[in-house]
C-alpha positions as CSV (number, residue, x, y, z in Angstrom):
1,X,-28.1,39.1,-114.8
2,X,-28.9,42.7,-115.8
3,X,-27.2,45.6,-114.2
4,X,-30.4,46.5,-112.2
5,X,-30.7,43.0,-110.8
6,X,-27.1,43.0,-109.7
7,X,-27.6,46.4,-108.0
8,X,-30.9,45.4,-106.3
9,X,-29.3,42.2,-104.9
10,X,-26.9,44.4,-102.9
11,X,-29.4,46.9,-101.6
12,X,-29.4,45.3,-98.1
13,X,-25.6,45.6,-97.9
14,X,-25.8,49.2,-99.1
15,X,-28.5,50.0,-96.6
16,X,-26.5,48.5,-93.7
17,X,-23.3,50.0,-94.9
18,X,-21.6,46.6,-95.3
19,X,-19.5,47.5,-98.3
20,X,-16.6,49.6,-99.4
21,X,-16.9,53.3,-100.0
22,X,-16.2,52.8,-103.8
23,X,-19.1,50.3,-104.1
24,X,-21.5,52.5,-102.2
25,X,-20.7,55.4,-104.6
26,X,-21.3,53.2,-107.6
27,X,-24.7,52.1,-106.2
28,X,-25.7,55.7,-105.3
29,X,-24.8,56.8,-108.8
30,X,-27.0,54.1,-110.2
31,X,-29.9,55.0,-108.0
32,X,-29.8,58.6,-109.3
33,X,-29.9,57.4,-112.9
34,X,-32.5,54.5,-112.6
35,X,-36.0,55.5,-111.3
36,X,-37.0,51.7,-111.0
37,X,-34.1,50.9,-108.7
38,X,-34.6,54.1,-106.8
39,X,-38.3,53.1,-106.1
40,X,-37.2,49.6,-105.0
41,X,-34.5,50.9,-102.7
42,X,-37.0,53.5,-101.2
43,X,-39.5,50.7,-100.5
44,X,-36.8,48.6,-98.8
45,X,-35.7,51.5,-96.7
46,X,-39.3,52.2,-95.6
47,X,-39.7,48.5,-94.6
48,X,-36.5,48.6,-92.6
49,X,-37.7,51.8,-90.8
50,X,-41.0,50.2,-90.0
51,X,-39.4,47.1,-88.6
52,X,-37.0,49.3,-86.5
53,X,-40.0,51.2,-85.1
54,X,-41.5,48.1,-83.7
55,X,-38.7,47.8,-81.1
56,X,-37.3,44.6,-79.5
57,X,-39.8,41.8,-78.9
58,X,-40.0,40.8,-75.2
59,X,-38.9,37.2,-74.7
60,X,-41.4,34.8,-73.1
61,X,-41.0,34.3,-69.4
62,X,-40.6,30.5,-69.8
63,X,-38.2,30.7,-72.7
64,X,-35.2,29.4,-70.7
65,X,-37.4,26.5,-69.4
66,X,-38.4,25.6,-72.9
67,X,-34.8,25.6,-74.1
68,X,-33.7,23.4,-71.2
69,X,-36.6,20.9,-71.9
70,X,-35.7,20.8,-75.6
71,X,-32.0,20.2,-74.8
72,X,-32.8,17.5,-72.3
73,X,-35.1,15.7,-74.8
74,X,-32.4,15.9,-77.5
75,X,-29.8,14.5,-75.2
76,X,-32.1,11.7,-74.1
77,X,-32.9,10.9,-77.8
78,X,-29.1,10.9,-78.7
79,X,-28.3,8.7,-75.7
80,X,-31.1,6.3,-76.6
81,X,-30.0,6.0,-80.2
82,X,-26.4,5.3,-79.1
83,X,-27.4,2.6,-76.7
84,X,-29.7,1.1,-79.3
85,X,-27.0,1.1,-81.9
86,X,-24.5,-0.5,-79.5
87,X,-27.0,-3.1,-78.6
88,X,-27.7,-3.9,-82.2
89,X,-24.0,-4.3,-83.0
90,X,-23.5,-6.5,-79.9
91,X,-26.4,-8.8,-80.9
92,X,-25.3,-9.1,-84.5
93,X,-21.5,-9.4,-84.1
94,X,-20.0,-9.6,-80.7
95,X,-22.8,-11.5,-78.9
96,X,-22.7,-14.7,-81.0
97,X,-18.9,-14.8,-81.0
98,X,-18.8,-14.5,-77.2
99,X,-21.4,-17.2,-76.8
100,X,-19.4,-19.6,-79.0
101,X,-16.2,-18.6,-77.1
102,X,-17.8,-19.2,-73.7
103,X,-19.2,-22.6,-74.9
104,X,-15.7,-23.6,-76.2
105,X,-14.0,-22.5,-72.9
106,X,-16.5,-24.4,-70.8
107,X,-15.9,-27.6,-72.9
108,X,-12.2,-27.2,-72.6
109,X,-12.4,-26.8,-68.8
110,X,-14.6,-29.8,-68.5
111,X,-12.2,-31.9,-70.7
112,X,-9.2,-30.7,-68.7
113,X,-10.8,-31.5,-65.4
114,X,-11.7,-35.0,-66.6
115,X,-8.2,-35.7,-67.8
116,X,-6.7,-34.4,-64.5
117,X,-9.0,-36.7,-62.5
118,X,-8.0,-39.7,-64.6
119,X,-4.3,-38.9,-64.3
120,X,-4.6,-38.5,-60.6
121,X,-6.3,-41.8,-60.2
122,X,-3.9,-44.0,-62.3
123,X,-0.5,-42.2,-62.0
124,X,-0.2,-41.3,-58.4
125,X,3.6,-41.1,-57.7
126,X,5.2,-42.6,-54.6
127,X,6.4,-40.2,-51.9
128,X,10.2,-39.9,-51.7
129,X,11.9,-38.2,-48.8
130,X,15.6,-37.3,-48.9
131,X,17.7,-38.1,-45.8
132,X,20.7,-36.1,-44.8
133,X,20.4,-33.7,-47.8
134,X,19.8,-30.0,-47.7
135,X,16.1,-29.2,-48.0
136,X,15.0,-28.0,-51.5
137,X,14.7,-24.2,-51.5
138,X,16.7,-23.9,-48.2
139,X,18.2,-20.4,-48.1
140,X,19.8,-18.5,-45.2
141,X,20.7,-14.8,-44.9
142,X,24.1,-13.5,-43.9
143,X,24.7,-13.6,-40.1
144,X,27.1,-11.3,-38.3
145,X,30.0,-13.1,-36.6
146,X,31.9,-10.1,-35.1
147,X,32.5,-6.4,-35.5
148,X,36.0,-5.0,-35.4
149,X,37.7,-1.6,-35.9
150,X,39.6,-1.0,-39.1
151,X,42.9,0.0,-37.4
152,X,45.4,-1.7,-35.3
153,X,46.7,1.1,-33.1
154,X,45.1,2.3,-29.8
155,X,44.7,5.7,-31.4
156,X,42.0,4.4,-33.8
157,X,38.6,4.7,-32.4
158,X,35.1,4.3,-33.8
159,X,32.2,6.0,-32.0
160,X,28.7,5.8,-33.6
161,X,26.1,7.4,-31.4
162,X,23.2,6.0,-33.5
163,X,20.5,5.1,-34.0
164,X,21.4,4.1,-37.5
165,X,20.3,1.3,-39.8
166,X,22.6,-0.1,-42.5
167,X,22.1,-2.5,-45.3
168,X,25.4,-4.5,-45.7
169,X,26.1,-6.4,-48.9
170,X,28.1,-9.6,-48.1
171,X,29.9,-11.8,-50.6
172,X,30.4,-15.5,-50.5
173,X,33.5,-15.2,-48.2
174,X,31.6,-13.3,-45.5
175,X,33.1,-9.9,-46.4
176,X,31.2,-6.6,-46.9
177,X,31.7,-5.3,-50.4
178,X,29.1,-2.5,-50.3
179,X,26.6,-0.9,-48.0
180,X,23.8,1.6,-47.8
181,X,22.6,3.8,-44.8
182,X,18.9,3.3,-44.7
183,X,18.1,5.4,-41.7
184,X,20.2,7.8,-39.6
185,X,22.9,10.4,-40.2
186,X,24.6,10.2,-43.6
187,X,27.4,12.8,-43.2
188,X,30.9,12.0,-44.3
189,X,32.2,11.4,-40.7
190,X,29.5,8.9,-40.0
191,X,30.0,7.1,-43.3
192,X,33.7,6.9,-42.7
193,X,33.2,5.3,-39.3
194,X,30.6,2.9,-40.7
195,X,32.9,1.9,-43.5
196,X,35.8,1.3,-41.1
197,X,33.5,-0.8,-38.9
198,X,32.1,-3.0,-41.7
199,X,35.4,-3.5,-43.7
200,X,37.0,-5.4,-40.8
201,X,33.9,-7.2,-39.7
202,X,33.1,-10.8,-40.6
203,X,29.8,-12.5,-41.5
204,X,28.6,-16.0,-42.0
205,X,27.7,-15.8,-45.7
206,X,24.3,-16.4,-47.1
207,X,23.7,-20.0,-48.3
208,X,21.5,-21.4,-51.0
209,X,21.3,-25.2,-51.4
210,X,24.2,-25.3,-48.9
211,X,26.5,-23.2,-51.1
212,X,27.7,-19.7,-50.0
213,X,26.3,-16.9,-52.1
214,X,26.0,-13.1,-51.9
215,X,23.4,-11.8,-49.5
216,X,22.0,-8.8,-47.7
217,X,22.3,-8.2,-44.0
218,X,20.5,-5.4,-42.1
219,X,22.3,-4.0,-39.1
220,X,20.9,-1.6,-36.5
221,X,23.3,0.4,-34.3
222,X,21.9,2.2,-31.3
223,X,25.4,3.1,-30.1
224,X,28.8,1.6,-31.0
225,X,32.2,2.6,-29.4
226,X,35.2,0.5,-30.6
227,X,38.8,1.4,-29.7
228,X,41.5,-0.2,-31.8
């Protein structure tokens, strides 16, 4: 590329001032030395001035409407193409597989139902009822036998105004080994009195298959006053 071609390719940048000062000085010096490039730049500047004199072109009144219609059409076309592609993939890959799977599942269900009916017809067991044994799955919760204060002197006194709900965890010997206040005051004084009341109390332990096991008892106190 000749020097003049290189200069003329940058006339637009020079005219708009989109270059460094050093580059503008170099192009200006070339225009002073080269009449051909000077004439080319002058024509370009006249064209730019003529375009600038035209002023801004008023936008059509329905331009926004046209844009919205074009966007809506493009969205509809994209959505349609996505659905068409998904339908094609379904028909060519997933559809036949699902049809075969459904047919296999239906055959398996039919076969299983037939076998179940045959087994029920020819292998019906006799009914057996146990007598005098604990019922299978028989389970009972802990049951409170009595409440007692923790101390033995007449000075010991428990006074719970309530209402308070307590979950007591009872072991296989009917003794409380832990508790939780579900509802009611939880201050240290109340907790101390609840502990004193539960420690000395006795429960019928929970039973499972007739054997004592750990269980949970829910106690509700509306007002307890015990003097030792």
